[in-house]
C-alpha positions in Angstrom: 0.0 0.0 0.0 1.1 3.5 -0.8 0.1 6.4 1.4 0.0 9.9 0.0 0.2 12.9 2.4 -0.2 16.6 2.0 1.0 18.5 5.1 0.1 22.1 4.3 -2.8 24.2 3.0 -5.9 22.0 2.6 -4.1 18.9 4.1 -5.2 15.4 3.4 -4.3 11.8 2.9 -4.9 9.0 0.3 -4.2 5.3 0.6 -3.8 3.5 -2.6 -4.2 -0.3 -2.4 -4.3 -3.0 -5.1 -8.1 -2.8 -5.6 -9.3 0.4 -3.9 -8.3 4.0 -3.2 -9.3 5.7 0.0 -9.0 9.5 0.3 -10.1 12.3 2.7 -9.1 15.8 3.5 -8.4 16.9 7.1 -11.1 19.7 7.0 -13.8 17.2 6.7 -12.7 15.5 9.9 -11.6 18.3 12.2 -14.2 20.7 10.7 -11.6 23.5 10.1 -12.1 24.8 6.5 -9.0 24.4 4.3 -7.0 23.2 7.3 -3.2 23.8 7.1 -1.0 21.3 8.9 -0.3 17.6 9.3 -3.3 15.5 8.3 -3.2 13.1 11.3 -6.9 12.4 11.3 -6.9 11.8 7.6 -4.0 9.3 7.8 -5.7 7.4 10.6 -9.1 7.5 8.7 -7.8 6.1 5.4 -6.0 3.3 7.3 -9.2 2.6 9.2 -11.3 2.6 5.9 -8.9 0.1 4.4 -8.7 -2.0 7.5 -5.0 -1.6 7.4 -2.2 -1.0 10.0 0.6 1.5 9.8 3.1 -1.3 9.1 1.0 -2.3 6.0 2.2 1.0 4.3 5.2 0.4 2.1 5.8 3.9 0.9 4.8 7.3 2.3 4.6 9.8 -0.6 4.8 13.4 0.8 3.7 16.2 -1.5 6.0 19.2 -1.5 9.6 19.8 -0.6 10.2 20.9 3.0 12.9 23.5 3.1 12.4 25.0 6.5 14.0 22.9 9.2 11.3 23.5 11.8 8.6 22.3 9.3 10.6 19.3 8.4 11.2 18.3 12.0 7.5 18.8 12.7 6.6 16.5 9.8 9.1 13.9 10.9 7.7 13.9 14.5 4.2 13.4 13.3 5.2 10.6 11.0 7.2 8.9 13.7 4.2 9.0 16.1 2.1 7.0 13.6 4.7 4.8 11.8 7.4 4.4 14.4 11.1 5.1 14.4 11.9 3.5 11.0 9.4 5.8 9.1 12.2 7.6 7.2 13.0 4.5 5.0 9.5 4.7 3.7 9.3 8.4 2.8 9.6 9.8 -0.7 9.0 13.5 -1.4 7.2 14.6 -4.6 7.6 18.2 -5.7 4.4 20.3 -5.6 3.7 20.8 -9.3 4.7 17.3 -10.2 2.1 16.0 -7.7 -0.6 18.3 -9.2 0.2 17.2 -12.8 0.6 13.6 -11.8 -2.9 13.7 -10.2 -4.4 14.6 -13.6 -2.3 12.6 -16.0 -2.3 9.3 -14.1 -6.1 9.5 -13.7 -6.9 10.5 -17.3 -6.9 7.0 -18.8 -4.5 8.3 -21.5 -1.1 6.8 -22.4 0.1 10.1 -24.0 -0.9 13.6 -23.0 0.3 17.0 -22.0 0.0 17.6 -18.2 -0.3 21.1 -16.9 -0.6 22.6 -13.4 -1.2 26.3 -12.7 -1.7 27.8 -9.3 -0.5 30.6 -7.0 2.8 28.9 -6.0 4.4 25.8 -4.7 8.0 24.8 -4.3 9.1 27.9 -6.1 7.0 27.5 -9.2 3.5 28.7 -10.2 3.0 26.5 -13.3 4.5 23.4 -14.9 4.0 21.8 -18.3 4.9 18.2 -18.9 5.0 16.0 -21.9 3.6 12.7 -20.6 4.3 9.5 -22.5 4.0 5.9 -21.4 3.9 6.9 -17.8 6.9 9.2 -18.0 6.6 12.9 -17.4 9.1 15.3 -18.8 8.9 19.0 -17.9 9.0 21.4 -20.9 7.8 24.6 -19.4 7.3 26.5 -16.1 6.7 29.8 -14.4 8.3 31.0 -11.2 6.3 32.0 -8.1 6.8 35.6 -9.1 5.4 35.1 -12.6 2.2 33.7 -11.2 -1.2 33.7 -12.9 -2.8 32.3 -9.8 -1.3 35.0 -7.6 -2.5 37.7 -10.1 -6.1 36.4 -9.7 -5.7 36.0 -5.9 -4.5 39.7 -5.7 -7.6 40.8 -7.6 -9.6 38.7 -5.1 -8.0 40.5 -2.2 -8.4 43.9 -3.9 -12.2 43.3 -4.1 -12.4 42.6 -0.4 -12.6 38.8 -0.6 -10.2 36.3 0.9 -7.3 35.4 -1.4 -6.6 31.7 -1.9 -10.2 31.0 -0.8 -12.7 33.2 -2.6 -11.4 33.3 -6.2 -14.7 31.6 -7.2 -16.6 34.6 -6.0 -14.6 36.8 -8.4 -15.4 34.5 -11.3 -19.1 34.5 -10.3 -19.2 38.3 -10.0 -17.5 38.8 -13.4 -20.6 37.5 -15.1 -22.6 40.6 -13.9 -20.5 43.1 -16.0 -18.2 43.5 -19.0 -14.4 43.9 -19.2 -13.4 47.6 -18.9 -9.6 47.3 -18.6 -6.8 45.9 -20.7 -4.5 44.0 -18.3 -1.8 43.0 -20.8 0.6 45.4 -19.0 0.0 43.4 -15.7 0.7 39.8 -16.8 1.2 38.1 -20.2 2.2 34.8 -21.7 5.8 34.5 -22.9 6.4 31.2 -24.7 5.1 28.6 -22.3 5.6 30.8 -19.2 3.7 33.6 -17.7 5.4 37.0 -17.1 4.3 39.3 -14.3 5.1 42.9 -15.2 4.3 44.1 -11.7 7.4 42.4 -10.4 5.8 41.8 -7.0 3.2 39.3 -5.6 0.9 39.0 -2.6 -0.2 42.1 -0.8 2.3 44.3 -2.7 0.7 43.2 -6.0 -2.7 44.0 -4.5 -1.5 47.5 -3.6 -0.2 48.1 -7.2 -3.4 46.8 -8.7 -5.4 49.2 -6.5 -3.3 52.1 -8.0 -3.8 50.7 -11.5 -7.6 50.4 -11.2 -7.9 53.5 -8.9 -9.9 51.4 -6.5 -10.1 52.3 -2.8 -8.4 49.3 -1.1 -9.3 50.7 2.3 -13.0 50.4 1.5 -12.7 47.0 -0.2 -14.3 44.9 2.5 -17.2 47.3 2.9 -17.8 47.2 -0.9 -17.6 43.4 -0.9 -20.2 43.2 1.9 -22.6 45.2 -0.2 -22.0 42.9 -3.2 -22.6 39.8 -1.0 -26.0 41.3 0.0 -26.9 41.7 -3.7 -26.4 45.5 -3.8 -24.7 45.5 -7.2 -25.7 49.0 -8.6 -23.6 51.4 -6.5 -20.8 53.3 -8.3 -18.0 51.4 -6.4 -19.9 48.1 -6.7 -20.1 48.6 -10.5 -16.4 49.3 -10.6 -15.6 46.2 -8.6 -17.7 44.1 -11.1 -15.8 45.7 -14.0 -12.5 44.8 -12.3 -13.7 41.2 -11.7 -14.9 40.9 -15.3 -11.6 42.3 -16.7 -9.6 39.9 -14.6 -11.7 36.9 -15.6 -11.5 37.9 -19.3 -7.7 38.3 -19.1 -7.3 34.9 -17.3 -9.4 33.3 -20.0 -7.3 35.0 -22.7 -4.0 33.8 -21.2 -5.3 30.3 -20.7 -6.6 30.2 -24.3 -3.2 31.4 -25.6 -1.4 28.7 -23.6 -3.9 26.1 -24.7 -3.5 26.9 -28.4 0.3 26.6 -28.1 0.0 23.3 -26.3 -2.5 22.0 -28.9 0.2 22.2 -31.4 2.3 19.8 -29.4 -0.4 17.2 -28.7 -4.2 16.5 -28.8 -4.9 15.8 -25.1 -4.5 17.9 -22.0 -4.6 16.7 -18.3 -5.0 19.7 -16.0 -4.8 20.5 -12.3 -3.8 23.2 -9.8 -5.7 26.0 -8.1 -6.4 27.9 -11.4 -8.1 24.7 -12.7 -10.9 25.5 -10.3 -12.0 28.3 -12.7 -14.7 26.5 -14.6 -15.1 29.4 -17.1 -11.4 29.3 -18.1 -11.7 25.5 -18.2 -14.5 25.9 -20.8 -12.1 27.9 -23.0 -9.6 25.0 -22.8 -12.4 22.6 -23.6 -13.1 24.5 -26.8 -9.4 24.4 -27.8 -9.0 20.6 -27.1 -12.5 19.2 -27.4 -14.8 17.7 -24.8 -13.1 14.3 -24.9 -9.5 15.5 -24.9 -9.5 17.7 -21.7 -9.4 16.0 -18.3 -9.5 18.2 -15.2 -8.6 16.3 -12.0 -11.7 16.6 -9.7 -9.6 17.5 -6.7 -7.6 20.0 -8.7 -6.6 22.3 -5.8 -4.1 21.6 -3.0 -6.6 19.2 -1.5 -5.6 16.8 -4.3 -1.8 16.9 -3.7 -1.8 13.8 -1.5 -3.5 11.9 -4.3 -1.0 13.2 -6.8 2.0 12.3 -4.7 0.7 8.8 -4.0 -0.3 8.0 -7.6 3.1 9.4 -8.9 5.0 7.0 -6.7 2.7 4.1 -7.5 3.1 4.7 -11.2 6.9 4.8 -11.0 7.1 1.5 -9.1 4.8 0.0 -11.7 6.9 1.3 -14.5 10.0 -0.3 -12.9 8.2 -3.6 -12.9 6.9 -3.1 -16.4 3.3 -3.3 -15.1 2.0 0.3 -15.7 -1.2 0.6 -17.6 -3.3 3.8 -18.1 -5.9 4.3 -15.3 -9.1 6.2 -15.7 -10.7 7.6 -12.5 -14.4 6.8 -12.9 -15.6 8.4 -9.7 -14.4 10.3 -6.6 -16.6 8.6 -3.9 -13.4 7.7 -2.0 -14.2 9.0 1.5 -15.8 7.6 4.7 -19.1 5.9 4.7 -21.5 4.9 7.5 -23.9 2.0 7.6 -27.6 2.2 8.5 -27.1 0.6 11.9 -24.6 3.4 12.8 -27.2 6.0 11.6 -30.1 4.5 13.5 -28.1 4.4 16.7 -27.2 8.0 16.3 -30.8 9.1 15.6 -32.0 7.2 18.6 -29.4 8.8 20.8 -30.4 12.2 19.5 -34.1 11.4 20.3 -35.1 12.0 16.7 -38.1 10.6 14.9 -37.4 9.1 11.5 -38.9 6.9 8.9 -37.5 4.4 6.5 -38.2 5.5 2.9 -37.8 4.5 -0.7 -35.2 7.2 -1.3 -35.7 8.1 -5.0 -39.4 8.3 -4.8 -39.5 10.1 -1.4 -36.8 12.7 -2.4 -38.5 13.4 -5.7 -41.8 13.9 -4.0 -40.5 16.4 -1.4 -38.6 18.3 -4.0 -41.8 18.7 -6.1 -43.4 20.0 -2.9 -40.7 22.8 -2.8 -38.8 21.4 0.1 -35.0 21.8 0.7 -33.5 18.3 1.1 -30.2 17.3 2.7 -29.0 14.1 1.0 -26.4 11.9 2.8 -25.6 8.5 1.3 -22.6 6.2 0.7 -19.0 7.2 0.6 -18.1 10.9 0.8 -16.8 12.7 -2.2 -13.1 13.5 -2.5 -12.5 17.1 -3.7 -14.3 20.4 -3.5 -17.6 19.4 -5.1 -20.6 17.5 -3.6 -21.8 15.1 -6.2 -24.9 13.5 -4.7 -23.6 11.8 -1.6 -23.2 14.9 0.6 -25.5 17.3 -1.2 -28.4 19.7 -0.6 -31.1 19.3 -3.3 -33.9 21.6 -4.5 -36.3 22.0 -7.4 -34.5 24.0 -10.1 -37.7 25.3 -11.8 -38.2 28.3 -9.6 -35.8 31.3 -9.2 -37.2 31.9 -5.7 -35.4 28.8 -4.4 -32.1 30.6 -4.8 -33.0 33.3 -2.3 -34.2 30.7 0.2 -31.0 28.7 -0.1 -28.8 31.8 0.2 -30.5 32.8 3.4 -30.5 29.2 4.8 -26.8 28.6 4.0 -25.6 32.2 4.5 -24.3 32.3 0.9 -23.5 35.4 -1.2 -26.4 36.5 -3.3 -24.4 36.8 -6.6 -23.1 33.2 -6.6 -24.8 30.7 -8.9 -26.1 27.2 -8.1 -25.3 24.1 -10.2 -27.4 21.2 -11.5 -27.0 17.5 -11.4 -28.6 16.1 -14.6 -29.2 12.8 -16.2 -26.3 11.7 -18.4 -28.6 11.2 -21.4 -30.1 14.7 -21.0 -26.7 16.5 -21.4 -27.0 16.9 -25.2 -30.5 18.5 -24.7 -29.5 20.8 -21.8 -26.0 21.9 -22.8 -25.7 24.0 -26.0 -22.0 23.7 -26.6 -21.5 20.1 -25.6 -19.5 18.3 -28.3 -18.6 14.9 -26.8 -18.7 13.4 -23.4 -20.4 15.5 -20.7 -18.6 16.4 -17.5 -19.3 14.3 -14.4 -17.4 16.3 -11.8 -18.6 19.9 -12.0 -15.2 21.1 -13.3 -16.5 22.7 -16.5 -18.9 25.5 -17.4 -21.2 25.1 -20.4 -23.7 27.4 -22.2 -27.2 26.3 -21.1 -29.6 25.6 -24.0 -32.6 27.8 -24.4 -34.8 25.0 -23.2 -32.8 24.4 -20.1 -32.8 28.1 -19.2 -36.6 28.0 -19.3 -37.0 24.7 -17.5 -34.4 25.2 -14.8 -33.6 28.9 -14.2 -32.4 28.4 -10.7 -29.2 26.6 -12.0 -28.3 28.9 -14.9 -26.0 31.9 -14.1 -26.8 35.4 -15.2 -24.6 35.0 -18.3 -26.4 31.9 -19.4 -23.8 29.4 -18.3 -24.2 26.4 -16.0 -21.7 24.1 -14.2 -23.3 20.6 -14.4 -22.7 17.2 -13.1 -23.8 14.6 -15.6 -24.9 11.5 -13.6 -24.5 8.0 -15.0 -26.6 5.2 -13.6 -23.7 2.8 -13.3 -21.6 5.3 -11.3 -24.1 6.4 -8.7 -27.3 4.4 -9.2 -29.0 5.9 -6.1 -28.5 9.5 -7.1 -29.4 8.7 -10.7 -32.7 7.2 -9.6 -33.6 10.3 -7.6 -33.1 12.5 -10.7 -34.9 10.0 -12.9 -37.9 10.0 -10.5 -37.9 13.8 -10.4 -37.9 13.7 -14.3 -40.9 11.4 -14.2 -42.9 13.8 -12.0 -41.8 17.1 -13.6 -40.4 16.4 -17.1 -37.1 17.9 -16.0 -34.1 15.5 -15.8 -32.1 17.7 -13.4 -32.1 18.9 -9.8 -30.4 21.8 -8.1 -27.3 20.4 -6.2 -25.3 22.4 -3.8 -22.8 21.2 -1.2 -24.2 20.0 2.2 -22.6 22.7 4.4 -23.1 26.2 5.7 -21.2 28.9 3.8 -17.6 29.0 5.1 -17.8 25.5 6.6 -16.4 22.2 5.2 -18.8 19.8 3.5 -20.4 17.4 6.0 -18.6 14.1 6.5 -20.4 12.2 9.2 -24.2 11.7 9.9 -23.6 13.9 13.0 -22.3 16.7 10.8 -25.3 16.3 8.5 -27.7 16.6 11.4 -25.9 19.8 12.7 -26.1 21.5 9.3 -29.7 20.3 8.8 -30.6 22.2 12.0 -28.5 25.3 11.4 -29.7 25.7 7.8 -33.3 25.0 8.7 -33.7 22.4 5.9 -37.1 20.8 5.5 -35.9 17.2 5.3 -32.6 15.3 5.7 -32.2 11.8 4.3 -29.4 9.8 5.8 -28.9 6.5 3.9 -32.6 5.5 3.6 -33.8 7.2 6.8 -35.7 10.5 6.5 -35.9 13.1 9.3 -38.3 16.0 8.8 -37.9 19.4 10.4 
């Protein structure tokens, strides 16, 4: 068995065995969003899920290179506490961007591809480009941490009063409410296969320079952001903030497209990861360059996927040494903890809650048609930032009014869109620019068809785009059946799916977490496995 570990921002662990992969991020277990540090709970949990002992681990693949002595000593002490004094002979370090790119290439199912990672920074770099052939990865391009496209976008995020390295998705969402008003070519450009930052600074210093460039009052940024979050979009400074967001998003898309076109000349397939790969609008640009079936975005594309990348890189190298490597396609990301019905019943009894056993697809479809908000908890938890039907909150997408209710319940920002889960066979009908296999992991934006905009306005953004999960029966039969039942009752083969958590909190992991969020959010119903609890 190979254990992958990421000790850092959005820490986590993955255990790769012969038959199964187990993966979880520390935030889901300790309930601290984007937890930074050693993933002790995650390591113990993946071992528990695999019914394995520390001595069963043959290699410990650690993502990132530890240059600070204090951090290295801390890591070693934590590993020693779990694996004993001989832990060092098992440890292999995998550089940050290699781990990102490995996570995408080695799960793509392709023998040959280009593998790219773009983020803010890691191990001195902010992007890496590899030619990947027969399991071997050869770096052909990179950008330093100074020439960082991810840091540029993070600085815009901070400029607009949001939290950098956390709320970039809010800038992307906000961008749709306006049009680009600034040419940002003098800020950052593509130079060959590298980005070039003309500001010459990063972080808060870059934020200050951008404030001067845009003539935006940085001291009032948080106040302006608060107004935007409440849906007050029409004030002078709010409109300026929206223009900045739209300009930054347009420039990001332009640079990603330029890079994509250059890479397309070198090969037909692209495997992609890193923090910038969270930007589903930019991903859609790459999809148009490479085609639907030739772009693979690793579902845990951010730093939360580094443990997976480190583990699968080491596994692949060992297989290559033995002449056993074959391309592997990741079919799903239900790799986390799961809880049986007996466990759930014991918990509900101890909480003194009334519950009923239900036929889940029929029951959930019925209460959705009644306009209820439903927490759905079933099977193994998803790995990565998206809830894909096992830790989800569902609603009827036919009515715009449900967005306001969800925003209030979950304390979400008003301008952020909601996404749909739809039946696999309905993708062609609902997605206007689909030209191949639909996306199963909510890593891509599409243009919604006219029909879908009319049928399901609650899951179409203001610019007519949507970020779908296409659900196959063979991958998640329970969730597929819920959507199929809803389709029978309404004629719509899609439901609104948002992650099962309050805004700013991690997605729920355990049934106890689910009950807590059910109460805090004031949901109408929660279904845990096949047991339903009504408010």
